N, C-alpha and C positions, 0 to 999 in steps of 0.2 A: 677406790681401787678394789677390783673384784678378786676373789680367790681364783686360783687355777682350777680348771676342770680336768679331771682325770678319768679316762675311759679304760675300763678293765674287763677281763673276761678271757675265755678260752681262745686258743689260736683259731684264726679264720672266722671270728664272729663279726669282723668289720671295724675293729677299733681304729685302725689307721685311716681307712676310708672315711669313716664318720667324723673322726677328729679333724681331718683336713676340711671337710665340708663345714662343720660347725665353726672352726677357726676362721675360715674365709667369710662366712655369713656374719660372724660377730666381730670381725676385724681384730682377731686375737692372733698371737703367735702360735704356730703349730709345732709341736715337738714329738718326734717319733723316737722313742728310747732305743729300739732295736737298730734303727738306721744310724743313730749317733754312735752306738757301740761299734757297728760295722765300719763307719768312717774312721773312728779313733784307732781301730785295730787293723784297718786296711784289709779286711776279709769279711765274708758273709758269716752270719750267725752259725750256719751249719758247719763251716770251716773252723770257727772258733771252738765249737763243741768237739769236732774231730781232732784238732791239733792241740788245743789247750785244755779241753775238758769243761764240763758243766760248772764245776766249782769256780774256775777262773771267770767264766761268763757271768755267774751270779754276783761275783765281787764287782765286776765292771758294771753290771746292771744297777747294783745298789748305789755305786758312786754317781752314775749318770742320772738316776731318778732323783737322788737327794740334791744334786746340783740343779736340776731342772725345777724342782719344787721351790727353790730359793727365788726364782723369777716370779713375775706377776703377769696376770692377764694372758695366760697360756692355756692351750688345750693340749694335754699330754696323752699320747697313746702308749700305754704300758704293754710290755710283753706279757704273754699268758701266765707266766709263773712269777712275775714280779711281786704281785700283791701277797704272795705266799710268804715273802720275806717280812718278818715281824718289824724290823726297822723301817722298811719302806712303807708297810701298811700303817704303822703308827703315824708316820710323817704325813702320809696322804690323808688320813682321817683327821688329823689335827689342822692341816694347812691347806686343804683343797676340798673341792666338791667331787665326790666319786660316784660314778655311774657304772654299774655292772650290766654289761650287754650279755644277755643270756639267750642261747638257742638250744634246740634239742640235739641230742646225740646224732640222730638221723641227718639233720641239716649239716652238722659239723662234718660228719663222715662224707657227705656229698661234696662239701667244699674242699676237703683236704685230699680227696681221692687222687687228684692229678697233680698235686703239689709235692715236689721232691725236696722243698726247702725246709721242711719241718724236722729239726734234729731229734725230737723225741718220738717220731713216728717211723715205723719201718714200712716196707711195702705190703706185707700181709698182716692181718689181724689188727688193723687200725681201729676198727670199731670197738674192740675189746679194750685196747690201750686208751682210746678216747674216753670210754665210759669210766675206766678206773681213774684217769686223770680228773675227769669232771666230778666224779663222786668225792674225790679227795679235796678238790679245789672249791667246790660250791659251798662247803662249810665255812670257808674263809671269805669267798667272794660275797656271801650274804651280809658281811659286815659293812659293805659299801653303803654310802648314804642313800642310793637309789638303785633300783633294778628295773630294767626294761626287757621284756620278752620280745625278741627280734624276729622270730620265725615268719610271721605273716605281714611284716611291714617292709616297705621299700626304703631306700636310703633317705629320700626326702622326708618321709613321714617320721623316720627315726631321728633325723637331724632336728626336725621341729620339736619332737618330744624332748630331746636332750636340751635344746635351747630353752624350752619352757621350764624345765627343771632348774637349769642354771639361772634363769631370770628371777627365780624366787629368792635368790641370795643377794 
């Protein structure tokens, strides 16, 4: 029985996309924490932030991640801020194999530019907000078991790298 594989990193790095690919290739269950929270609350993450607040969302996120980590043979895509939660982080580090998907601020900014679904971003000044978030989060993200720089790799190459790392366990 293999440990779960957890992909973490900033918004728009490709956690969900890569987790789906890896899960399919490895015949593992795919879990998207944000999608599960949306389903449970019958609203999008941005609506949850607007109507119930970030604190409510973070409580829901913790419950969902801890529940998912109890399963086996899963590839879990965490939300960008989930690993910042000490309880989540400790459980991930103890019970899963974690991979930090890292990209440059420039790449992140390009990817989020047209996306209105990001509750922590406004329409203007995203690069500054992204840089502040990244600078704060990278200190914690670096605690993950592995780090992959994703800027110059396509989805297939990234999936292969992730699978190779996972195969070592």
